[in-house]
N, C-alpha and C positions, 0 to 999 in steps of 0.2 A: 283843764281841757286835755282832751285826747290829741296825741301828734301821730303822725304816718311817718314812714321812711320810703326815701325815694334816690336813684341814681340821676345824677344832674350830667349830662353829658355837653361836650364842649360845643353844640350846637344850637344852646338856649333852649334845652328842653329838660323837663324832669320825667322819669319813669317812676310811676310810683309802684313799690314793691310789696307795699303792706297788704296789697288785693291782688289775689291772684285770677279774679276773673277775666281782667285783660291786662296786658303788658305793650306798651306802645310806644316807640321810640322813632322822633321825628327830627332827624338830622337828613341831611344830603351829602353825597361824597362824589368827588369828582373821578374820572375812569383811573386815577393814579391816587388812591386806590380804594375800592368800594367796602371791603370789608369792615365790621361795624366798628363804630366809634365807641364802644364799651370803655377802649382803653382809654385810661387819662381822665375818666371820670370822677364825681364827688359825691361822698355818700353825705345825704342832707337830710334834715327833718322839718317838717313842716305841719302848721295847726290844721287839724280837720274842721272844716265849718260845718252847720248845722247841729242843732240842739243834740242829736242824738249819738252823733259821734260814728264809730266805726260798726256798733254793735247795732245801733239803729239804720245804719246804709244795708245791712244785711237784712232786714224787714223780719217778715215772718218766717224765716227758713228755721229748720229744725236746730237744736243746741249742737248736734253733732257735725253739722254742716258749716255751722259758726265758726267752730274750732276748726275744722279743716281747713276754712277760707284763711284765718287767723295764723295756724300752723304753715300754712303754704307760703303766705306772705312773709313770714317771717324767715323760713329757709331763703327765699330769694333774696332778702334784705341781705342776711348772712352771707349768703353766696357773693352777691355782688360787694361787699364789703371786705372778704378776703381775696377776691380777684382784683380791688382795688389796691389792698396791702401788698400783694404778691408784684402787681406792675408798677408800683411805685418806684421811682429812680434818683439817686441822688445827681448833683450838678458834677458834668465829667470835667477834668482837667483834659483838653484835647488840644494842647500846645505841638504845635509840628506832628498831630496824627490825625489821621482819616478816621474817624468813629462813623460807624455803618449802622444806622436804627432800620432794624425791620421785623417783622413778626419771627417767631420761633420757629425752628426745625420740623416739618410735619412727620409723622411717623412710618412713611413708606420709604424712606431714605432721600427723598427728592430735596435739594435744599430749601427751597421754596414753593407753597401754592399760590405764591402771587407772582405773575411774572413780571412784573417791574422790581419787584426785590431780587429774582434772578437776574435780570438785566444789568442791574446795576450791581452787583457780586462781581457778576462774568467780566463785565466790563474793567474795574477795578484789577482782576486778573491778567485780562488781556494786557492792559496797559502796565502789568507789573507793579502796582501801585499796594505797597504794604495798608493793611487797615485792619481796623480792631471793631469785631461784629459786638452790636449790643441790641441782644433779643429781648425789647421791652415791650413791644408794641403798641409803643404810646407814638401817636401821630405827632406831625410836627405841627408849628406855631399856625401854616396854613390847611392845616388836618390833611396831610400827604403822608404817604408811605411809600417808597423808602424816605429817608433824609439822613444828611450827614450833619457832622461837625467837625469842623477844620479850624484851631487856632479861636475857639468861641465862635465863629461865624457859623452860622446855621444856615442850611440851604436845602431845599425840596423841590422836589419834580427832578425826575433823571435827567432831562435834557439842560434843565438849568444846573445841575449838579456837575454834568460833564463839562460845560462849558467853563463852570467856576474852577475845577481841576486842570482844565487845559491853559485857562490864564495864570493860575497859583502856580502850577507846577510843571508848566511848560510840556506835558504830554499831548500826543495828537495821533490818534491812529488813523485820522483820515489824511494825513500829510502826501501819502501816495497818491490820491484821488485828483483828477482835472475836475473844472468846474462841471462840466457835465455829469461826470459821476458824482459828484457831490450833491448836485441836483436830484439825480437819480436815487441816492441813497436816503435824503429827506422825504423826498415822495414814497418811498418803501416803507421807512419808519411810520409814515403818517398813516398808510393803510394798515399797516400790523397795528398799531397803536390806538387808531381812532376807531376802527373796523374791525378786523379779526377779532380784536381781544373782546368785544362784546358778545359774540358769538361762542367763542370759549367759555367764556365766564359764565354763559346762560347753560353750556352743557354741564358745567363745572358746580355751580352753585343754584340749579334749579333742577335740570333733568338729574344730573347722576347726583343730587344731596347727599344719597345715602351713603354711598362709596366716600365721597369728599367729607365727611364728617367722620369716619373711622381715621381719616389720615390727620385730622385737626390733632395740635397736641396742646393740650391743656393739663396741668396737674394740679393736686391737691384736693380738699373736699370739696364735694358737690362737681368733680370735674366733668361727669357724663351729664348731668343736666345742665353745667355751663356751655359744654360742646353742642348740645341741643339748642340751646336759646341762640349761642354765637351763629350756628350754621343757619337756624331758620330767618334769624333779623338779616341775615346777608341775603339769604335767597331774596325776601321781600326788599332789600334795598336794592339788590342787582334786577330785579323786573321793574321797579319803579325807575332807577335810571336808565335803563334799556327804551323804557316808554317817553321816558324825556329826551332820550338821544334821538329815536325815531325808529331805531331797528327793532325796538320791541314791540311795534304795532303791527308786525308781519305774524304770519303764521310760524310754527317750529320747521315746519317744512322748508319754508320761503327763507328763515333765517341760516338753515343748514345749507341751502342752495347757495346762499351768500358766502359763507364760510368755504366751501366748497370752491368757488371761484377764487377767493382768496388765496387758499392754499395751493391750487393750481398755478396762479399767477406767480408764487412763490419758487415753484418747482420749475417753471418754466423759466425763469430768470436765474436761478443758480446752475440749471443743465448740470453739465457735467463739471463744473468749477469746483475747485476747492472752497471757497468760499463767497458770498454773495458778490461781491465786487472783482473778484478774481482770486489769485492765487495768495493773496496777503490779507489777513483779517483787518477789518474796520469797523467804526463803532455800528453801523447797522447788524452786523452779525450778532453782538451781544442782545439787540433788540428782538432779531428774529429768534435767536436761540431760545431766548426768556419765554418767548410765548409757543413755539414748537413744544419745546420740553414739558408743557401743560398736556398736549394730547399725547405724546409719546410716553409719558409716566405716571400721569395721575388720572387718566380718563380710561382705565381698562373697561374694554369691551364697546365701548361708542362708536359712533361714526367718525370722529376725528381720529381716534386711534387706527380704527380701520383703515382707512384714507391714508394717513401719513407713513404705515407699514404695510400697505400694499399696493395700490397705484401709485403713489408719490414716493416711492423707496428711496429717490434720491435725498429728499428731506430727511429721512429717516438716517441714511448716511451722514449727512451733514451734522445731525444732533449728537451722533455719535463720535464724530470726529473732536467737535467741540469739547462734548463731555469729556472726553479720555484725556485729550491735550492739556485744558484747562482748569479740569476738576480731578486731578490724579485720585483723590481719596474717595471719589463718590463712585461705587460699586452696584452695579445691577445684578439681579438675581442671574440673569443671562451670559453674564461676562464670559463664565468657565467654556459655554459652548460655543461663543462667538469668536473669542480672543486667543484663547489657550491651545496649543498644540498638545499631541497625544503625549508628547516626550516631558509636558509640563508636570512637575513635582507635585504630590498632593498639599503641600505645604505652599507652595506657591498659588494655588486656587483657593486659599482661605483668607477672606477678605473681612476687616473690620467695618461696623458701620459707619456712616457719614458723621462725622464729629462736630461739636459745636466749637470750632475754634475760638477762642478771644483775641487771638491775633494770627494774620494768615499773610506771608509772602508767598508768591508763585516759584519763587527759587529756593524755597525751602518746604519741608513737610515734617510733620512729627509720628513719632510713632506712639503706639498705645498707651505710654504713660506720659506722653506730652513731650518728651526730648528731641530738641530739634536735629534731623539728619539731613546730610547733603543731598541734593538732588537736581539734575538739570531740568529747566523749563520743558524740554523735548524728550524726556523720558518719564514712564509711568512707574507706580510704585512696586513694581516688581523687575525693573530694567529694561525692559523693552522699548524700542524705540518707538516715539509718535511724532516723528517729523512729517510723515505724511499722515499717518494715524487713518490709514484707507483700510476698510473693511470688504472682505470680497461679496459682493452684491447678491451674486449666485448663491453664496452659503447663507447669506443673512435670509434669502426670500424662503429658502430649503427651511430654513429653522422657523420661520414664521409660518409655514404651511404645515407644519406638523405638531404647531402647539394646539 
């Protein structure tokens, strides 16, 4: 009897990898988070029904085509197996430690291509909660990303994670907000996560897929092939989920019109304030930053980037402010132009790339060898004060126009 090889995904489906004429994965993912459920699947073997088996299924194709089909299927099966082995994880001891599961860092220096992963990690930094990253890419039991483990308790969905941490650890970034401000904060959160998210996802995974593919970080054998499969599967998932949501039934121009309305609403709400709800950071800032950061740093040349760095410059300043205060090790290519004075030494202008810290606390940072060094939350890694983190808007605008 002849056997086929396939990848069984968590959503009760099997992708037949022994034939390369079609590759179809039939799962659904919610808005948190659509990128594919390649992770956590299992390699399975199954009998091929029908008297002739695989070679008969290829019909009257010439021998070299049959060889090509079988070789391609074998390579895909091998790639899927290697990916599964690379992403296999052990049971973690999460006693009194926050373990954050998320996708691996992309190649462009941005912490995450997922707005929800970036939201969650930024929240932990804003709340000054030490945590341990686990870049396994494995979805939670509910099929969500990101998710956390704390004392062997698994929690998924950023809203539920934040509620859980507030209850267990007594943190609350919203304690300074009144009832009306809390209501506004939740309304803004839902607008960003349930509406703006989809338009940015369309730009990232459909219109700008070629650039996004360059940023995806996958290593090992067949990495280029796996990235291509990953990105095109994600594209299909995003389009299908957007159609089910309803926003995907509009034309591209209509979707971008909705996106611009959402971004202008955020710009109007922010105004000249330091943060969305005033002078003090709150939970909604982690949400808004996680999404706007995608427009700022992962969508080069697109309409969202041109809008945030042009007409809605206060949103760009807002993103820069949060990045500098809560991500001191995240340096952007334009940092020297925007922030360093002429008297700054050349040594102070040399930055290391964003590191995959296995452990992070906002009150500490690490040198290139991984040794802990003292740092206050309101100074960056060059020692400059970040209490206000204000960037001259005219200087930023002039720089953007010269690019």
